[in-house]
N, C-alpha and C positions, 0 to 999 in steps of 0.2 A: 584424237577422236575417241569418244566413248560410245560403245554400242551396247544396247540392252539385249539380254537373252533370257530364255527360260532355262533353269538349271538342269543339268544332266545327272542322272543317278547311277550311271553305269561306268564311271571313270575311276575305278579302283585299280591301281597298278598291281600286276601279278609278280611272278618271279623276277621278271626283267622288263619293267616299264608297263605301259598300256598297249595292248595289241587288240586290234579289231579288224574286221573286213575293211578293205580300202574304201568301199562305198560309205561305211559308217563315218570314217574320218572326213569324207567329203561332204557329209551332211552339214548344212549351213550352221556355222558357229561351233561345231563339235570340237575340231582341232583347237580353235581359238580358246574355247573354254578350258581345255586341259592345260594348255600352255600358260594361260593367265593364272590358273590355280598354282602351277609350279612357281611362278614368280612371286605370288603372294605368300606361298609357304616358305620361300627362301629369298626374301627381298635383297637386291644387290645394294652394296654401298655406292657412294658417289664415285664416278669414274670407272666403274667395273667393266670387265670384258666378258663376253659370252662366246663360246665356240659352238658352231652348228655344223653338222655333217650327217652323212648317212650312207647307205649301201647302194644308192642309185635306183632303187625300185620305183615303180610307177607312183606318181604324185609327190616324189621327193623334192623336186625343184620348187613347186608351188608351196609345199609345206615349209621349206626352208625360208622362202621369202616372207610368208605370213609370220613365222616365228621370229624372224629378224625385226619385223615391224612392231610386233608386240613387245619384244625385248627393249627396243629403244623407247617405246612409250611408257615402259615401267622402270626407267631409271638407268638402264645400261647406257654407257657412253660409246662403246665399241663392240661390234659384233664381227667375229671372224668366221667366215664360211668357206668350206672346202670348194674348190673349183667344180662347177657343175653339180654342187651339193654332194660331192663324193668325199667321204672321210671315214676310214675304217674305225671301228670301235676302239681298238687299242691306240690308234693314232690320235683320236680325239682325246683320250685320257692323257697321252703324252703331251699334246698341245696345251691342254688345260694347265698342266704342271709347268711346262716351259714358259708359257705366257703369264703365269700367275693369274689366270682367269678365275672369275667367281664360280663358273660352272660351265656345263655344256649340254646341248640337246642333241641326242642321237636319233635320227629318223630311220628306224629299221625294225623289222619283225624277224630279224636273225635268219633262221633256217626255214621260216615259213614261206610258202609260195607267194610270188608277187604278181603284179599286173592288175588290171581293172577288176578282175574277179578274185584277186588274191587278198593278201593281208598287208596291213600297214602297222607301224608301231612308233611310239615316242617314248624315249627313256631320258631321264634327267641324271646327269653326273654332277656331283658337287665339286667344291674347290679342291678337294684332294685328288680329283681325277677319277674317283670311284663312284659306283652307283649310289643313288640316294638311299640312306638307311631306312629300315623298316618304319621307324617313327615318322620320318618325313613323308614316306609314301602314304601312310595313313592320314597325315595332315593334308596332303594334296587332295586325296579323295574327299575328305571332310569339307574342304573349301569348295570343291567342284559341285558338291550336292546342293549348295545354297548360293552359288555364284549367279548373279543377275546382270553382270556387265563385264566387258573387257575393254582394254585400251589398245589402240593401234594407230600407228603413224601412216597417214596417206602420203602419196608422192609418186613420182614417175617410176615405172617398172625397173627393178634391179637387173643387171646383166651378170648372172652367175658364171658365165663362161669366160669372163674377162678378168684376169688378175689385176689387182689394184684397189684403191680406196674410192668408195662412192659415198658422198655425203647423203644423209637422210635425217631430216629433222635437225635436232641439236647434236646428233651423233654421227657415226659413220659405220658403213659396212665394208669390210675388207675381204676381198676374194683372194685366197691363197692356194699355192700348190700343196696338196695334202700329203704328198709322198716323201719328198726329199728329207725333211727334218726327221721324220720317223725312221727312215732307213739309216740316216746318220746315227741315230740313237742305237739301233741294233748293231751297227758296226763297232761301237764301243764295248759291246758285251760278248763278242765272239771273235774267234781267230779267223778272220776272213782270208788271210794268206794261206792257212792250212786247208780251208775249204776250197779255195781256188786250186791248190795243188791236187786235192782229191778229184776235182773235175778234170784237170789236165791229165791225170793218170787213167782216165777212161771210165770213171765212176758214172753209172747211168742212172739218171734221176728224172722223174716227171712230177709236175705239180698241176692239179686241176683247180682253177679258180672259179669254175662253175658259173661263168658269165656274171660274176658278182664283184664285190668291191676289191678283193685282193688281187685282181688281175693286174692293174697298173703297178701295185706295190711289188708283186712277185716278179714281173718282167724287169723292173729296175733292180731288184735285189739279186735274183738268181742269174738272169741272163746278162745284165750290164755290169754289175759290180763283182759278181762271183765267177763270171765267165762260163756259165753253163751254156750249152749250145742253143742257138735260136730255135724256138719251138718247144723248149723244155716246159714252158707254161702253156697249158691247154685252156681253151675257153677263157681267154684273157680279157675280153672286152665286156665291161659291165652293161647289162641290158635291163630295161625296165621290168621285164617279166622273167629274167634269168634264162631266156631261151626256152621257156615253156615248162621247165622243171623246177621243183623247189630246190633252193640252194642248200641242201642238207647233205653233209658229208656222210653218206650211207651208200653201201654197195649198189643199192637199187638205182641210184642216180649217178653212178660213176662208172658206167660201162666201158668207156674208152680208156679210162685209167686202170680199171681193175682187171680187164680181160688179159692183158699181157702178164700180170702178176701171177696168174695161174696157168700161164702158157709155157712153152718150151724155152723161151728166151726172155725172162722177166727183167724189168728194171732192177737195179740194186736196191733202190728205195723209191717209194711213191708216196705222195701226200696230197691232201686236199684241204680246203677251208670252206667255211659257210658264207652266208650272205654278207655279213658285216665284218668278217675277218677275225672273229674271236675264237671260233672253234677250229679244231684240226682233226684230221684222220691220218694215221700213219699205216702204210702197208709195207710189209716185208714180203719177199717172194713166198707166195702160197699162204699168207696169213694176214689177218687184220690184227694190228696191235691193240689190245684193249686199253682204254683210257687209264686204268689203274696201273697196268704194266708200264705204259709210257711214262707216267709220273714217277713210278718207283725207279725205273731205269735212269731217268734224268737225275733223281736224288742220289742214286748210288754213284753216279759219275760226275756230280756237280763240280768237284774239284778240278776237273779237266776243262771247265768252261771259264774263260777269263772274267766273266761277270761275277763269278762266285769264288774264284780261286783263292783270294786273300781274305775270305770271310767264313771259311769253314771252321766248325760244322754249322750248318744252317738249320733253322727251324722250318717246319712245313705243316701244311694242313690239307685235308681232303674233305669232300662232302660226305655226308652220312651214307649215301648209296654207293659211293665209289669203293672198289675192292680194297682189301687190307694189305695189298702188296707194299704200299708206302710204309705202313706201320712196321713191317719186318726190316726194312732198310734203316729206319730211324732208330728202332730198338737196338740194332747192331752198333750204331754210332753213338747212342745215348743222346740223340737230339730231341728237342721238344716236338710233340705232335698235337695238333688240334683237329677235332672233328666238328664240322659245321653243317647246317642245313644246306640244301640246294639253293643256289643263288649267289652270285659273286659279291653282293653287298656284304655278306657275312665274312668273306675273306678280306674285304677292303679295310675293315677296321683293324684286323690283326696285322695286315701289311703296314698300315699307317702308324701303328703303335710299335713297329719294329719287332713284333713277336715271331713273325715268320718271314721268310724270304722266297718261298716256293709254295705253290698250291695248285690243286686241280680238282675237277669234278667229273661226274659220271658221264656227262654228255660231250666228251672229247674237248673239254675246256682245260687249258693248262696255262700257267703264267707265273710271274715272279714280281719282285718289288720294283722293277724298272718302270712299270705303270701300275695302275690300280684296276686293271681289267685282265681277263684272259686274253691270250694273244696267240693266234694260230701260227703266224709266221715265226714268232719267237720259238715255239715248240719244235717246228720243223728244223730251224737252225740248230737247236740243241742236238737233235739226232745227227745232223750232218757234221757238226763240230766233234761230237763224241766218236763218230766213225772215222773222221779224219785223224783224231788223236790216237785211237786204239788200233785202227786197221781191222781187217776182217769184214764179214758181211753183217747185215742187219739181223738175219736169222741166227747167226752165231752169237751175236751180241745178246739176243734174247735168251738163247739156250744157256749161255754162260751165266746169265743173271738167275735163271731158274735153278741152275745147278747149285748156286750159292745160297739162294734164299727160299727156294721152293716156288711153286706156281699157284697163283690164285685163278683158277678157271672161272670165267665170268661171262655173263650174257645179260642183255636187257630185253625184256619182253614188253612190247607196247600194245595197248588196246585202245584204239582211237575211236572217235565219234560217239562217245557215250553221252546219254542224257545226264545232265548235271545232278538232278535229283537222285537218279538211280545210282550214280557213282558215289555220291555222298552217303547214301543209305548203305551201300556195300562196305565202304570204309568204316562207317559207324558200327556196323554189325561185327566186323573183324575186331575193332577196338574194344568192343564189349566182351570179347572172348577171353578165355584164360587157357593156360597150358593144358589142363585136363581136357577141355572141350576140343582143343586143336589136335590133341593126340588121338582122338577118336577118328579123325580124318587122316592124320599122318603121324604114326607112332614115334617117329624120330625127332619130333619137336621137343626141345629141351628148355627153351626160354622164349618169352614174348614180352615186348615192350612198345609202348607208345612213345615216340621220339619227341623230346622236349628240349629246347635250347635257350640258354640265356647268354647273350654276347658278353664275354668277359671284359670287353673294353667299353662298349656303349651302354650295356645293361638292357638293350632291346631283347625282347623275348619272342620266340615262335613256339607255340604250344602244340602245333599240329604239323610237325616237320615230316611225319610219316610213321610207318609201323614196321617193326623189325622182328623176325623170327630167327632164332638160332636152332640149328638142327645138327644131329650127329650124322657122320663124323666130320666135325669142323666145317660146317656149311651154314649159310644163312640166306634169308630172303628178306628184301626190303620192298615195301609198297609205298607209293605216294601218288597223289593226283598232280598232274602237271599244271603249272601256272603260266605256260608260254603259248597256249592256244588262243585263237581269236573268238572261239565260240565252243559251247559244249564242254566236255571234259575228256581227258585222256588219262588212262591208268598206266603208270610205269611200274614194272616189276623187275627187280634186280636180283639175280641169283648168282651165287658164287660157292665154290668149294675149294679148299686148300689141299694141295698135294705137296708133301714135304720133299726136300732134297733126297734124291735116290729113288723116288717113286716114279709114277707114270707122268712124265713131264711134257711129252710131245704128242699128245692125243688131240683130236678135234674137240673143241669145247662142247659142241652139240652132243657128242657121244658121252662125254663125262657128265654133262648137266641134264641130260634128258629126263632122268627120274625126278630131279629137283624141279624142273620146269613143269612137269605134270602135277607134282605136289603143290606148287605155287598156285596153279589155276584152281585146283580143288579146294585149297584152304580158304580162298577168298570167295568161294561159291559164285564164280563168275556167271555161269549160265543162269542161275536162279535170279540174279539181280539184273542182268543185262541182256539175256538171250544169246549171248555169244559163248562159244565153246573153246575158242583158241585165240591166241594173240593175233593182231593184224600184221605185226612185223616182229622180227627178232634181229638183234644186232649185238 
């Protein structure tokens, strides 16, 4: 069936797909338009397979069925859907690669709030298993702005709760268990026997799934296969509204997990993941492990992980706003380092070309070449495997690392809910500055640059990846506007200062970085452009 529509002009993918309010995606033909534009931008060959899944948020099941019907009408022969429309982002990537699928549709707005009044999102992953590259995202938007019709196969309702094959039109929809094959993959990358011994020895661990997609995966992984006690996984049942909180691994939303970590009897390690399972947060007793430290520590101990042991040394990459902790590890080993813009699509090309095997970004995303996405559970398993191999506590592990490489004190300051025009004007004014002008506000500014990136594999370019200031002594500030919101704009400010080995390595980041945080807000003239005088949150 062909249905005519009026084109939509607001379907430009951001950092990670298209995110809007749920009500926007429920607007007649809105979802259908974007999905149709995806299939026109990357038309499938004859007999192709598509994978569909998501984080289980409100509207997921309806969106999965609509997407399946449009896929089959556009030439796909087989559509594989996670049971109940559940499929974590890294598991979708793994399934695309395992099934030799042409691509996958991920129905998620990641860490954004869900429910009827929350957000929804659609992301396209290509045949590599990784997010669509920049050029394809631009092509999808171009098509959507002039799209006047879409194709869809009618038929009886699909039953997404029942595993098995259901014929539809000339093709079929196969409902599959989304968990088992992915956990099987993880088992090939880690020493599960050593981690089981760690738990048998009394190691105390907790994981908060935040009523999001990683709940079923984490129960199977930690409690069933690794033998952690029942109840290790908190909030394990995916809910359409995530229990009323955004599934964002931030201390503000992790009270039950975080409170014991600052109490008299903390867990040995605690962790959480976000809505679609690609981000992670690691907690050691009394501290949040920064994303840069976690990435660097994994790199420094990669030889202890079976998935890397026979491939050392490995190449790695980090996003531009991520701290330089990884750089120091790779410099010591002579391994190649790449610095990319925010957004996993920039890592995906490097992974596919074999230039890197490990990567991470500032928003608690960490991953390797086992898939082409960041992978929260994979990152947690890295920590458990390293602790099982080395012994000692998570805190000791970090302090030993800082003693060897120094510490990059790091914080992210978020300013949410900005008007887009004001945020753009603020960034434009900063971009037009020079060092001399900035030194009048903050004398320690030594260098200023507008971040520009050309992908060394694909040739794709991002000319507005952010703004960076280098300050003495050995500090820097990175500014960027987020592309993961559903409306308005959010300013991300990343501040860091390096303390070499032998220096003050065990202080609170807020104490060390307070002067830099104040300078960061003054340098962008936040109050003049937005009326706000301080960040809305700090992590």
